[in-house]
C-alpha positions as CSV (number, residue, x, y, z in Angstrom):
1,M,18.6,9.4,2.0
2,K,15.8,7.2,0.6
3,H,16.2,4.8,-2.3
4,P,16.0,6.8,-5.5
5,A,13.3,4.6,-6.8
6,F,10.8,5.9,-4.2
7,F,9.2,9.0,-2.9
8,C,8.3,9.3,0.8
9,L,5.0,9.8,2.4
10,K,3.7,9.7,6.0
11,S,1.8,6.5,6.7
12,G,0.2,7.5,10.0
13,P,0.4,9.8,12.9
14,G,3.9,10.2,14.4
15,Y,6.0,8.7,11.7
16,G,6.8,8.6,8.0
17,L,7.4,5.8,5.6
18,C,9.0,5.6,2.2
19,A,6.3,4.0,0.1
20,A,6.9,1.3,-2.5
21,L,5.6,2.4,-5.9
22,C,3.2,0.3,-7.9
23,A,2.3,0.0,-11.6
24,L,-1.1,-0.9,-13.1
25,S,-1.9,-1.5,-16.8
26,G,-5.1,-2.9,-18.1
27,L,-8.4,-3.4,-16.4
28,G,-9.0,-7.0,-15.4
29,C,-7.2,-9.4,-13.1
30,G,-7.3,-12.5,-15.4
31,D,-5.9,-15.1,-13.0
32,G,-9.2,-16.6,-12.1
33,D,-9.3,-19.1,-9.2
34,Q,-6.5,-21.4,-10.2
35,H,-3.3,-21.3,-8.1
36,P,-0.2,-21.3,-10.3
37,Q,2.8,-23.5,-9.7
38,V,5.6,-21.7,-7.9
39,T,9.4,-22.3,-7.6
40,T,12.3,-20.2,-6.2
41,I,15.2,-19.6,-8.5
42,A,21.2,-12.8,-8.8
43,T,18.8,-10.1,-8.1
44,P,18.8,-7.0,-10.4
45,D,19.1,-3.6,-8.7
46,G,16.2,-1.3,-8.4
47,G,12.5,-1.6,-9.0
48,G,10.7,-1.9,-12.4
49,V,9.4,-4.3,-15.0
50,S,11.3,-6.0,-17.8
51,G,11.9,-9.4,-19.5
52,G,9.5,-9.0,-22.4
53,P,5.8,-9.9,-22.6
54,L,4.4,-12.0,-19.8
55,G,3.9,-15.6,-20.8
56,E,3.5,-18.8,-18.7
57,T,5.8,-17.6,-15.9
58,L,6.2,-14.4,-13.9
59,T,9.4,-13.8,-11.9
60,V,8.9,-11.7,-8.8
61,Y,11.8,-10.1,-6.8
62,A,11.4,-8.7,-3.3
63,L,14.1,-6.2,-2.6
64,D,15.0,-3.9,0.4
65,A,14.4,-0.4,-0.9
66,N,17.3,1.1,1.0
67,S,20.0,-1.5,0.5
68,G,18.8,-3.3,-2.7
69,L,19.4,-6.6,-1.0
70,P,17.0,-9.5,-1.5
71,I,14.2,-10.1,1.0
72,A,13.8,-13.8,1.8
73,N,10.5,-15.3,2.9
74,A,8.4,-12.5,1.6
75,Y,4.8,-13.5,0.9
76,V,3.7,-13.1,-2.7
77,S,0.0,-13.0,-3.7
78,L,-1.7,-12.6,-7.1
79,G,-5.1,-11.1,-7.9
80,A,-7.4,-8.3,-6.8
81,G,-10.2,-8.1,-4.3
82,Q,-11.5,-11.4,-2.9
83,A,-9.9,-13.2,-5.8
84,A,-6.4,-12.4,-4.4
85,H,-4.6,-15.5,-3.2
86,R,-1.1,-16.3,-1.8
87,V,1.2,-18.2,-4.1
88,G,4.3,-18.7,-2.0
89,Q,7.3,-17.1,-0.4
90,T,10.6,-15.8,-1.9
91,G,13.7,-17.8,-1.5
92,S,17.0,-16.6,0.1
93,D,17.7,-14.8,-3.2
94,G,14.5,-12.8,-2.9
95,R,13.0,-14.5,-5.9
96,L,9.9,-16.4,-6.7
97,V,8.6,-17.7,-10.0
98,A,4.9,-18.2,-10.6
99,A,4.0,-20.5,-13.4
100,S,0.9,-21.6,-15.4
101,L,-0.3,-18.0,-16.0
102,A,-1.2,-18.3,-19.7
103,G,0.0,-14.7,-20.3
104,A,-2.8,-13.1,-18.3
105,P,-1.8,-9.7,-16.7
106,Q,-1.2,-10.1,-13.0
107,M,-1.8,-7.9,-9.9
108,V,1.1,-8.7,-7.6
109,S,1.2,-8.0,-3.9
110,V,4.2,-8.5,-1.6
111,N,4.3,-8.6,2.2
112,A,7.2,-9.1,4.5
113,P,7.5,-8.7,8.3
114,G,9.0,-5.3,9.1
115,Y,8.2,-3.8,5.7
116,A,5.3,-1.7,4.2
117,A,3.2,-3.8,1.8
118,A,3.4,-3.1,-1.9
119,T,1.0,-4.0,-4.8
120,W,2.0,-3.8,-8.4
121,G,-0.4,-4.7,-11.3
122,L,-1.6,-5.4,-13.6
123,V,1.9,-6.6,-14.6
124,K,2.2,-7.5,-18.3
125,S,6.0,-8.2,-18.3
126,A,7.8,-11.4,-17.4
127,V,9.9,-9.9,-14.6
128,V,8.8,-7.6,-11.8
129,R,11.1,-6.1,-9.2
130,I,9.3,-4.8,-6.1
131,P,11.4,-2.9,-3.5
132,L,9.8,-2.8,0.0
133,E,10.4,0.0,2.4
134,A,11.2,-0.9,6.0
135,V,8.9,0.4,8.7
136,T,11.2,2.7,10.7
137,D,11.0,5.2,13.5
138,P,10.6,8.9,12.6
139,P,13.8,10.5,11.2
140,P,16.1,11.7,14.0
141,A,15.5,15.4,15.0
142,A,17.7,18.2,16.2
143,T,16.6,21.2,18.2
144,V,17.3,24.6,16.7
145,A,17.1,27.8,18.7
146,L,16.7,30.4,16.0
147,T,16.8,34.2,16.1
148,I,16.4,36.8,13.4
149,P,19.0,39.6,13.9
150,G,17.5,43.0,13.1
151,W,13.9,41.9,13.6
152,N,13.3,44.8,16.0
153,D,15.0,47.2,13.6
154,L,12.7,46.6,10.6
155,P,10.7,49.6,9.3
156,A,7.9,50.9,11.4
157,L,4.5,49.3,10.6
158,P,1.6,51.3,9.2
159,E,-1.2,51.9,11.7
160,G,-3.4,48.9,12.2
161,S,-0.8,46.5,10.6
162,Y,1.3,43.7,12.1
163,R,4.4,41.8,11.1
164,V,4.7,38.0,11.3
165,A,7.6,35.6,10.7
166,R,6.9,31.9,9.9
167,F,9.5,29.2,9.4
168,A,10.1,26.1,7.4
169,F,12.9,23.6,7.0
170,A,14.2,21.8,3.9
171,R,13.2,18.2,3.4
172,P,14.6,15.6,1.0
173,R,13.3,16.1,-2.5
174,G,10.2,13.8,-2.6
175,L,6.5,13.8,-2.0
176,E,6.7,13.5,1.8
177,T,7.6,17.2,1.6
178,L,4.4,17.9,-0.3
179,E,2.3,16.2,2.3
180,A,2.8,18.8,5.1
181,T,-0.7,19.5,6.5
182,L,-2.4,22.8,6.2
183,A,-2.5,23.3,10.0
184,S,1.3,22.8,10.5
185,A,2.2,26.4,10.9
186,G,4.5,25.9,13.8
187,P,6.1,28.6,16.0
188,E,6.1,32.1,14.7
189,C,7.1,35.7,15.7
190,M,4.7,38.6,15.9
191,Q,5.3,42.3,16.0
192,A,2.8,45.2,16.1
193,E,3.2,48.7,17.5
194,T,6.1,47.7,19.9
195,P,9.4,46.5,18.5
196,T,10.3,43.0,19.8
197,D,12.9,40.3,19.4
198,C,12.3,37.2,17.2
199,A,13.4,34.0,18.8
200,V,11.8,30.5,18.3
201,T,12.7,26.9,19.0
202,L,12.2,24.4,16.2
203,S,12.4,20.6,16.0
204,V,14.1,20.0,12.7
205,P,15.0,16.7,11.0
206,A,18.8,16.2,11.5
207,G,19.2,15.7,7.8
208,S,17.8,19.1,6.8
209,S,20.3,21.4,5.2
210,S,18.4,24.7,5.1
211,L,16.0,26.8,7.1
212,L,13.7,29.5,5.8
213,A,12.0,32.5,7.4
214,V,9.1,34.2,5.6
215,I,8.3,37.6,6.9
216,A,5.0,39.2,5.9
217,E,3.0,42.3,6.9
218,G,-0.6,41.7,7.7
219,R,-3.7,43.9,7.9
220,D,-6.8,42.8,9.8
221,A,-9.9,42.4,7.7
222,G,-12.3,43.5,10.5
223,T,-12.3,40.3,12.5
224,P,-9.6,40.7,15.1
225,R,-10.1,37.2,16.5
226,D,-9.8,35.5,13.1
227,R,-6.5,35.9,11.3
228,T,-7.4,33.5,8.5
229,D,-9.0,36.3,6.5
230,D,-6.2,38.8,7.0
231,I,-4.4,40.2,4.0
232,L,-0.7,39.4,4.0
233,A,2.2,40.4,1.7
234,V,5.7,39.0,2.0
235,T,8.3,41.7,2.7
236,A,11.5,39.8,3.5
237,L,13.1,36.4,3.4
238,G,15.7,34.8,5.7
239,I,17.4,31.6,4.5
240,Q,20.3,29.7,6.0
241,T,21.9,27.0,3.9
242,G,24.6,24.4,4.4
243,L,23.4,23.4,7.9
244,E,25.0,20.5,9.7
245,L,22.6,19.4,12.4
246,H,23.1,16.5,14.8
247,E,20.6,14.1,16.2
248,G,19.4,15.1,19.7
249,A,21.7,18.1,19.8
250,R,20.7,21.7,20.3
251,S,22.0,24.3,17.9
252,E,22.0,28.1,18.2
253,L,21.3,29.7,14.8
254,S,21.1,33.3,13.7
255,L,19.1,33.5,10.5
256,P,20.0,36.8,8.8
257,L,17.5,38.4,6.3
258,M,18.5,38.4,2.7
259,D,19.6,41.6,1.1
260,H,17.0,43.3,-1.1
261,T,19.2,42.7,-4.1
262,S,19.0,38.9,-3.6
263,V,15.2,38.7,-3.8
264,A,12.5,39.5,-6.4
265,P,8.7,39.8,-6.3
266,A,6.6,36.8,-7.3
267,T,2.8,36.8,-7.8
268,L,0.7,33.7,-7.8
269,I,-2.0,34.1,-10.4
270,T,-4.9,32.1,-9.1
271,T,-6.7,31.0,-12.3
272,L,-8.4,27.9,-11.1
273,P,-7.8,24.7,-13.1
274,R,-10.6,23.5,-15.3
275,G,-13.2,21.6,-13.2
276,S,-11.3,22.4,-10.0
277,Q,-12.8,21.6,-6.7
278,F,-10.9,24.4,-5.0
279,Q,-12.7,27.0,-3.1
280,D,-9.6,29.0,-2.3
281,V,-6.1,28.8,-3.7
282,I,-3.3,29.6,-1.4
283,G,0.0,30.6,-3.0
284,V,2.8,28.6,-1.4
285,P,6.0,28.9,-3.5
286,G,8.8,26.5,-3.0
287,V,12.5,26.2,-3.8
288,S,14.5,23.1,-4.9
289,L,18.0,23.5,-3.6
290,D,20.9,21.0,-3.2
291,G,18.6,17.9,-3.5
292,Q,16.1,19.3,-1.0
293,I,12.8,21.2,-1.1
294,L,11.9,24.4,0.8
295,L,8.2,25.0,0.7
296,Y,7.1,28.3,2.1
297,P,4.9,28.1,5.2
298,S,1.3,28.9,4.4
299,L,0.2,32.5,4.9
300,G,-3.4,31.8,4.3
301,P,-5.8,32.3,1.3
302,M,-5.5,36.1,1.5
303,A,-1.8,36.3,0.8
304,T,-1.3,38.9,-2.0
305,S,2.4,38.7,-3.0
306,F,5.6,36.8,-2.4
307,L,9.3,37.2,-2.6
308,V,11.6,34.5,-4.1
309,P,15.4,34.2,-4.1
310,T,17.2,35.4,-7.3
311,A,19.5,33.0,-9.2
312,T,22.6,34.2,-7.3
313,G,24.9,32.9,-4.6
314,A,23.6,29.6,-3.1
315,F,20.5,29.9,-5.4
316,V,22.3,30.1,-8.7
317,N,21.1,26.6,-9.6
318,A,17.9,26.6,-7.7
319,K,14.4,26.0,-9.2
320,L,11.1,27.3,-8.0
321,W,7.7,25.7,-7.4
322,A,4.3,27.2,-7.7
323,V,1.8,25.6,-5.4
324,G,-2.0,26.0,-5.0
325,T,-3.7,24.6,-1.8
326,A,-7.3,24.2,-0.7
327,D,-9.2,22.8,2.3
328,Q,-11.8,20.6,0.7
329,G,-14.2,20.3,3.6
330,G,-13.5,23.2,5.9
331,D,-12.3,21.0,8.8
332,G,-8.8,20.2,7.6
333,A,-9.6,16.5,7.2
334,A,-9.7,16.6,3.3
335,W,-7.5,18.8,1.3
336,S,-5.8,19.2,-2.1
337,R,-2.7,20.7,-3.5
338,V,-1.4,21.2,-7.1
339,Y,2.1,21.9,-8.1
340,E,4.3,23.0,-10.9
341,R,8.1,22.5,-10.4
342,G,11.2,23.4,-12.3
343,I,10.6,27.1,-12.8
344,D,13.7,29.3,-13.3
345,P,14.1,31.9,-10.6
346,P,14.5,35.5,-11.6
347,K,18.0,36.7,-12.4
348,S,17.8,40.0,-10.6
349,E,15.7,41.9,-8.1
350,S,14.0,43.9,-10.9
351,E,12.8,40.7,-12.7
352,A,9.3,40.1,-11.2
353,I,7.8,36.7,-12.1
354,D,4.3,35.3,-12.2
355,L,3.6,31.8,-10.8
356,S,0.4,30.9,-12.6
357,T,-2.0,28.1,-11.5
358,S,-3.3,27.9,-15.0
359,A,-0.6,25.4,-15.8
360,F,-1.6,23.0,-13.0
361,I,-3.3,19.7,-13.7
362,D,-6.6,19.3,-11.9
363,S,-6.7,17.9,-8.4
364,P,-7.6,14.2,-8.2
365,S,-10.5,12.8,-6.2
366,C,-11.6,9.4,-4.8
367,Q,-15.1,8.2,-3.9
368,K,-15.7,5.1,-1.7
369,L,-18.0,2.7,-3.5
370,G,-18.1,-0.1,-0.9
371,P,-15.8,-2.3,1.2
372,N,-12.2,-1.8,-0.1
373,A,-13.6,-0.4,-3.4
374,Y,-12.9,3.1,-4.7
375,S,-13.7,5.1,-7.8
376,L,-10.9,7.5,-8.8
377,R,-10.9,10.7,-10.9
378,S,-7.7,12.1,-12.2
379,E,-6.4,14.3,-15.1
380,G,-2.8,13.1,-14.8
381,N,-1.3,10.2,-16.7
382,L,-0.3,8.4,-13.6
383,T,-2.3,8.1,-10.4
384,R,-0.9,6.8,-7.1
385,L,-3.2,5.6,-4.4
386,E,-2.1,5.3,-0.7
387,L,-4.4,3.8,1.9
388,V,-3.5,3.5,5.7
389,T,-5.4,1.5,8.3
390,P,-5.9,2.7,11.9
391,S,-3.1,0.4,13.0
392,G,-0.7,2.1,10.5
393,E,-0.6,-0.7,7.9
394,Q,-0.2,0.8,4.4
395,L,-0.9,-0.1,0.8
396,N,0.4,1.9,-2.1
397,V,-0.6,1.5,-5.7
398,L,0.4,3.4,-8.9
399,L,-2.4,3.1,-11.4
400,F,-0.8,2.9,-14.8
401,P,-2.6,4.0,-16.9
402,T,-5.0,5.9,-14.8
403,Q,-8.0,3.8,-13.8
404,S,-11.6,4.7,-13.0
405,E,-12.0,2.1,-10.2
406,F,-9.7,0.2,-7.8
407,E,-10.3,-2.8,-5.5
408,I,-7.8,-3.6,-2.7
409,P,-6.3,-7.1,-2.9
410,A,-7.7,-9.3,-0.1
411,G,-5.5,-9.8,2.9
412,V,-3.0,-7.0,2.1
413,L,-4.5,-4.6,4.8
414,D,-5.6,-5.7,8.2
415,A,-8.7,-3.5,8.3
416,E,-10.7,-0.9,6.3
417,P,-8.5,2.2,5.5
418,S,-8.9,5.3,7.7
419,S,-6.8,7.6,5.5
420,L,-6.6,7.8,1.7
421,T,-4.3,9.8,-0.6
422,V,-4.5,10.1,-4.4
423,E,-1.7,11.7,-6.5
424,S,-1.5,12.4,-10.2
425,F,1.6,13.0,-12.3
426,D,2.1,14.3,-15.8
427,L,4.3,11.3,-16.8
428,E,4.0,8.5,-19.3
429,L,5.7,5.1,-18.7
430,D,6.1,2.1,-20.9
431,S,4.2,-0.6,-19.0
432,N,6.3,-3.3,-20.6
433,A,9.7,-2.1,-19.5
434,F,10.7,0.7,-17.1
435,D,12.9,1.4,-14.1
436,F,11.4,3.3,-11.2
437,A,12.7,6.7,-10.3
438,D,11.4,9.4,-7.9
439,L,8.2,10.6,-9.6
440,A,8.5,14.0,-7.9
441,R,11.8,14.5,-9.6
442,Q,10.6,13.5,-13.0
443,S,7.2,15.2,-13.0
444,T,6.7,18.8,-13.9
445,R,3.1,18.9,-12.6
446,I,1.8,17.1,-9.6
447,A,-1.7,17.0,-8.1
448,Y,-2.5,15.7,-4.6
449,F,-5.6,14.9,-2.6
450,R,-5.8,13.5,0.9
451,N,-8.8,12.5,3.0
452,D,-8.3,11.5,6.7
453,A,-12.0,11.1,7.4
454,L,-13.1,8.0,5.6
């Protein structure tokens, strides 16, 4: 499990990182070219800002995000863009005090070997606690050989139709789940005129507790070689909960279909958000369950209806997500998603529900203005910016309140970013005193934009 003060996001191909959150308030840097005096001085738990208004001194803590322990010898810099300058290193207690600041809001960057960099600013409080996430290998995986009993006994298909089963696994509740790419469909089962068995092999994070099968019937739209324009409707769900998977081990799993009394119809009403950049909205419902998220695998823009679990059995305390997705450029390199979470599931099979996109906040966007300079647009109260270089170095910033432009502090990244992510949240925080918590847990509405073709 990741530290509760953070949400996880991939930082480059092949592995994921849990990103340190950042806070911005105000518009200017204010530290000029003068280097403040610095000294090193028991480290409070968790990330946040506190201590009253910023005066002559700013106390900076560097903490390990997972253990909460202090990080010694972390480099601390103040300022933005080319005005950023290093002011010292943290002591054995993970603390550094910068002096002679004259109360000017500060942008604070912290780097430490083996950790993802973090930038917070413009900090207006006397104390800032910045947890850093260690750069780690991908989470350990387990191999699951999965079958769906009764797949070949499902009702006969109408002429010209086919049946498809696609799969998803639960991930820890956080934004790394929301970042799954549009093209990550994974293995699937297909059935047309001839009954077949359904058996696939999945690589699943060992910490996942649930697996999902979404079964839909499809009808070709007149282009047999192109399935992206086919019309699909979900006809059954298979969900297995309470899994105990082991790293590197192979598990045999039979995933039974849910009884018709345990599912209810759900329709995604694709009323586009005001000013939306979406060309198509793909309904991708999700389920929050036991601290994890199950997002349905995408069925494409022509999906017409869905099924969701009713609030019974393992799902009695579950919550639903409504999700709209769009490919922004047609090549999969730039795409957006918008979410609404915390929706009560239907109580019975006869209680159909609508998952309406009209409640979504608009998707954010980001335009490159020049070297390390970006102009942001967002409807949400908070906007988080993540940039990743070709070598995998990462910078994460939470703009607070939402800003129109952002300039990367000099020296934080080793090169121009190759990947950029912007996220908006419908939250409000007090910039003078707050403790971080997982934004995806607190937010009801989230909007997400990613561009891998800078």
